[in-house]
N, C-alpha and C positions, 0 to 999 in steps of 0.2 A: 168165909170158907170154914170157920170154926177152928182154925189153927193159927198159931202165931207164926208170922213169916218175917224174915229179915228184909229190911227195905232194900230196893234195887239201887237207889241213889239217895244222896242227901237232900234235904229240903231245898227246893229251888224257887219257892215263893208261891204266890196266889195269882191266878189269872182271872179276869172278868171280861165278858163280852156278851153282846146280844145276838151274836152270830154263832150258832152251834158248830158249824164246820170250821170257822176261823179259830175258835178257841181250842178245838180238838187238834187242828193242824199246829197251832203254836205250842200246845202242850207236848205233842208228839215230837216236834223239832227240839224243844228244850230238853226233854228227857233223853232223846237219842244223842244229843250233844254231850250230856253229862254221864251217860251210863252205857258202857260197852255192851253189857248183857242185853239191853233193850233193843239194840240195833238189829238183833236177829228176828225181831217181830216185824211182820210186813203189814203195817196199818195203812200204808199209802193207798192201797186199792179201795179201802172203805172210804177214805177221805175224797178220793177222786169221784167215787160213785155218789156220795152225798152232795157234792157240788153239781154234778151232772143232773141230778134229779131236782135241783132247785132248793135244797135245804139251806144253802148259804154259800159263801165264797171261801176258798182256801187262802186267799190273800189276807194278810194281817199286818198291823203295826204295833209294836210293843212300846208302851209309854210307861215309864216309872213314875210313881207318885209317892 
């Protein structure tokens, strides 16, 4: 954006997946859990649509390594 912005939340780690919808769902869930401000964004409809058109699954399992 060409400007310095204040982070919305602290570093919550790195996620890896071969499923683009699952990784986005997991990221969305983790950020909304840690950041009150982010809860106002409605990304759920995009994730539902991605699963519906076959881009991946919203189901995920987080494994710490």
